[in-house]
C-alpha positions as CSV (number, residue, x, y, z in Angstrom):
1,M,39.2,-41.8,2.4
2,S,36.7,-39.2,1.4
3,G,37.7,-35.6,1.2
4,V,39.7,-32.9,-0.9
5,H,43.7,-33.5,-0.4
6,A,45.5,-30.3,-1.5
7,T,48.7,-28.8,-0.5
8,A,50.1,-24.9,-1.7
9,R,53.7,-23.9,-1.3
10,I,55.4,-20.6,-1.5
11,T,59.1,-20.3,-1.6
12,A,60.5,-16.8,-1.1
13,V,64.3,-15.9,-1.9
14,P,66.5,-12.6,-2.2
15,D,66.2,-11.4,-5.8
16,G,69.9,-9.7,-5.5
17,R,68.4,-6.0,-6.3
18,G,67.2,-5.7,-2.7
19,G,63.8,-7.2,-3.3
20,T,62.4,-10.7,-3.0
21,A,61.6,-13.5,-5.7
22,L,59.2,-16.0,-5.5
23,P,60.9,-19.2,-7.5
24,E,57.5,-21.4,-6.1
25,L,54.0,-20.4,-6.1
26,A,52.0,-23.8,-6.5
27,G,48.7,-24.0,-5.2
28,E,46.0,-27.0,-5.7
29,G,42.3,-27.8,-4.9
30,P,40.9,-24.8,-2.8
31,L,44.1,-23.5,-2.2
32,A,45.0,-20.8,-5.1
33,L,47.9,-18.5,-5.0
34,R,48.2,-14.9,-6.2
35,R,51.2,-12.6,-6.2
36,T,49.7,-9.3,-5.1
37,R,51.5,-5.7,-4.8
38,S,53.5,-4.9,-1.6
39,A,53.8,-1.6,0.0
40,D,57.2,-2.7,1.2
41,G,59.7,-2.5,-1.8
42,R,61.9,-5.4,-0.1
43,A,58.9,-7.8,0.1
44,A,57.0,-10.2,-1.9
45,R,53.3,-10.4,-0.9
46,V,51.1,-13.4,-1.7
47,T,47.4,-13.6,-1.0
48,V,45.6,-17.1,-0.4
49,V,42.3,-17.3,-2.4
50,G,39.7,-19.9,-1.9
51,A,39.0,-21.3,-5.3
52,M,36.3,-23.9,-3.7
53,T,34.4,-24.4,-0.4
54,A,36.6,-25.9,2.1
55,P,37.6,-26.9,4.4
56,L,34.6,-29.8,4.6
57,G,35.0,-32.8,7.1
58,G,37.3,-35.5,5.8
59,D,39.3,-32.8,3.9
60,R,43.3,-32.8,4.3
61,L,44.7,-29.4,3.6
62,A,48.3,-28.1,4.1
63,V,50.1,-24.9,3.1
64,H,54.2,-24.8,3.2
65,V,55.9,-21.5,3.4
66,T,59.5,-20.9,3.1
67,A,61.2,-17.5,3.6
68,A,65.0,-18.1,2.7
69,P,67.9,-16.2,4.2
70,G,67.1,-12.6,3.5
71,A,64.2,-13.1,2.0
72,V,61.0,-10.8,3.0
73,L,57.7,-12.1,2.6
74,H,54.0,-11.3,3.4
75,V,51.2,-13.8,2.9
76,D,47.7,-12.9,3.3
77,A,44.2,-14.1,2.3
78,A,41.6,-12.9,0.2
79,A,38.6,-14.3,2.7
80,A,37.9,-15.7,5.9
81,T,37.9,-19.7,5.8
82,V,34.7,-21.4,6.8
83,A,35.0,-24.9,8.4
84,L,32.2,-26.8,7.3
85,P,30.5,-30.3,7.9
86,G,31.3,-33.0,5.7
87,R,28.9,-35.6,4.1
88,D,30.3,-38.5,6.1
89,G,30.8,-36.3,9.1
90,G,34.6,-36.8,9.7
91,R,37.2,-34.5,11.0
92,A,39.0,-32.0,8.8
93,R,42.7,-31.1,8.9
94,Y,44.5,-27.9,7.7
95,T,48.6,-27.9,8.5
96,V,50.4,-24.8,8.1
97,R,54.3,-24.9,8.1
98,L,56.3,-21.8,7.9
99,V,60.2,-22.0,7.8
100,V,62.0,-18.5,8.2
101,G,65.6,-18.4,7.3
102,E,68.2,-16.6,8.8
103,G,68.0,-12.7,8.5
104,A,64.7,-13.3,6.7
105,E,61.3,-11.9,7.8
106,L,57.6,-13.3,7.4
107,H,54.4,-11.9,8.1
108,W,51.7,-14.9,8.2
109,L,48.1,-12.7,8.4
110,P,45.3,-15.0,7.0
111,E,41.7,-13.7,7.5
112,P,39.5,-15.5,10.3
113,L,39.2,-19.1,10.5
114,I,35.4,-19.6,11.3
115,A,34.3,-22.9,13.1
116,A,30.5,-23.3,11.5
117,Q,27.8,-25.5,13.5
118,G,28.3,-29.1,12.8
119,S,32.2,-28.6,11.5
120,D,35.3,-30.7,13.1
121,L,38.5,-28.9,12.4
122,L,41.9,-29.7,13.5
123,M,44.3,-26.9,12.8
124,A,48.1,-27.2,13.2
125,T,50.8,-24.5,12.6
126,T,54.2,-24.9,13.0
127,A,56.9,-22.1,12.8
128,E,60.6,-23.0,12.3
129,L,63.1,-20.1,12.8
130,A,66.5,-19.5,12.4
131,P,68.5,-17.3,14.9
132,G,68.3,-13.9,13.3
133,A,64.8,-14.5,11.9
134,R,61.6,-12.0,12.1
135,L,58.2,-13.4,12.5
136,V,54.8,-11.6,12.6
137,L,52.0,-14.4,13.0
138,R,48.4,-13.5,13.3
139,E,45.7,-16.3,14.0
140,E,41.9,-15.4,14.6
141,Q,39.4,-17.9,15.4
142,I,35.2,-17.3,15.4
143,L,33.0,-20.0,17.1
144,G,30.2,-20.4,14.8
145,R,28.4,-17.8,12.4
146,A,26.1,-15.2,13.3
147,G,23.2,-16.7,15.3
148,E,24.5,-20.4,15.3
149,R,26.5,-22.7,17.6
150,P,30.1,-23.5,16.9
151,G,31.7,-26.3,15.5
152,R,34.3,-28.2,17.1
153,L,37.5,-26.8,16.5
154,T,41.3,-27.6,17.8
155,T,44.5,-25.7,17.1
156,R,47.8,-26.0,18.0
157,L,50.8,-23.6,17.5
158,T,54.2,-24.5,17.7
159,A,57.0,-22.3,17.4
160,R,60.6,-22.9,17.7
161,I,63.8,-20.9,17.1
162,G,67.2,-22.8,16.0
163,G,65.6,-25.8,16.8
164,R,64.6,-25.0,20.6
165,P,61.0,-24.5,21.8
166,L,59.7,-21.1,22.0
167,L,55.6,-22.0,22.1
168,D,53.8,-24.8,22.1
169,Q,49.8,-24.1,22.9
170,E,47.0,-26.2,22.0
171,L,43.3,-24.6,22.3
172,A,40.3,-26.7,22.0
173,F,36.4,-25.3,21.5
174,G,33.0,-26.2,21.0
175,P,31.3,-29.8,21.5
176,G,33.2,-32.2,23.3
177,A,35.9,-29.7,24.5
178,Q,35.4,-29.2,28.4
179,G,35.1,-25.9,29.9
180,W,35.7,-24.0,26.8
181,A,32.8,-21.7,27.6
182,G,33.6,-21.0,31.5
183,P,34.6,-18.2,33.2
184,A,37.9,-18.8,33.0
185,V,38.3,-19.5,29.1
186,L,35.9,-17.5,26.8
187,H,32.5,-17.3,29.0
188,T,30.4,-15.1,26.6
189,Y,33.0,-14.3,24.2
190,R,33.2,-16.2,20.7
191,A,36.2,-14.9,18.9
192,V,39.7,-15.6,20.0
193,G,43.1,-14.5,18.8
194,Q,46.9,-14.6,19.1
195,L,49.6,-12.3,17.8
196,L,53.0,-14.0,17.6
197,V,56.0,-11.5,17.2
198,V,59.5,-12.9,16.8
199,D,62.0,-9.9,16.6
200,P,65.7,-10.0,17.5
201,A,65.4,-6.2,18.6
202,F,63.7,-7.8,21.8
203,E,66.7,-9.2,23.2
204,D,67.5,-5.8,23.9
205,T,64.5,-4.4,24.7
206,P,62.1,-6.8,26.1
207,I,58.3,-6.4,25.7
208,Q,56.8,-5.9,29.1
209,A,53.5,-8.0,30.2
210,R,50.3,-6.2,30.6
211,A,46.7,-6.8,30.5
212,S,44.4,-4.3,28.6
213,S,40.6,-4.0,27.8
214,A,38.6,-2.3,25.1
215,P,36.7,0.9,26.4
216,D,33.8,-1.0,26.9
217,A,35.5,-4.3,28.4
218,E,32.6,-6.5,26.9
219,Q,34.2,-5.5,23.6
220,G,37.1,-7.7,24.3
221,Q,40.1,-8.0,26.5
222,S,43.8,-8.9,26.0
223,V,47.0,-10.0,27.4
224,L,50.6,-9.3,26.1
225,A,53.3,-11.7,27.5
226,P,57.0,-11.9,26.6
227,L,58.4,-15.2,25.8
228,A,61.5,-16.9,27.0
229,G,63.5,-15.7,23.7
230,P,63.3,-12.5,21.4
231,A,59.4,-12.7,21.2
232,A,56.0,-12.0,22.9
233,L,52.5,-13.3,22.2
234,L,49.2,-11.2,22.4
235,T,46.1,-12.8,23.3
236,A,42.6,-11.7,22.9
237,V,39.1,-12.3,23.2
238,A,36.0,-10.7,22.1
239,P,32.4,-11.1,21.1
240,D,33.1,-11.2,17.4
241,G,35.6,-10.9,14.7
242,L,35.4,-7.4,14.2
243,C,36.0,-6.7,18.0
244,L,38.9,-9.3,17.9
245,R,40.8,-7.6,14.9
246,R,40.4,-4.3,16.9
247,M,42.2,-5.7,19.8
248,L,45.0,-7.3,18.1
249,S,45.6,-4.5,15.6
250,A,45.6,-2.1,19.0
251,S,48.8,-3.9,20.1
252,V,52.0,-1.8,20.1
253,L,54.1,-4.8,18.9
254,P,56.1,-3.6,15.9
């Protein structure tokens, strides 16, 4: 099978001194990992650095992240991920698996995923949380680079708490995906994103549903919805990545 196959693994555990250690930090191929400085003294921070162009058609990439009970981990990225077509026209796959133990906290905050013209990518993210775990997860999808049509992009986001379903959604955009550019979905927008926050504090103070727009509605719109658990999901659409980030960053979620 053509394409690059690579897996990165991150494991965070309490260091016994009020901070977080990283006993496992291993990247392969295009998935290079760097420990970076965190402003939170309790947290370990890891930045994913693209060591080569990926994902291309036919690539199989995976990131596995575990925050052991009591650990605090922040994971971000140095740059956007650009899905590009491969020589054989095959589909690329990128899977992310997040495991958050009891009393642990994980912030998964990658940079945007850009579906370049001609690309075909399946992106699947799964989060498994123990009761009492905290998660902040951001996803941003940009459909095409400036001045070009988008590639095919299918994303699936699944989250469970204590083995019970919290969220399971699938989105499909670009060639072959029906209705994605219609008025009930993106219409003229070409950027979409989600911010999922799981916090035990929501048990006592649930998030209230609301819809909001940027000062100029053409610059973005969002919907905040409580989930059936201590969680809330903010979904936003915008004309570009900058406006999308503003919509997600304007959230009142902690």
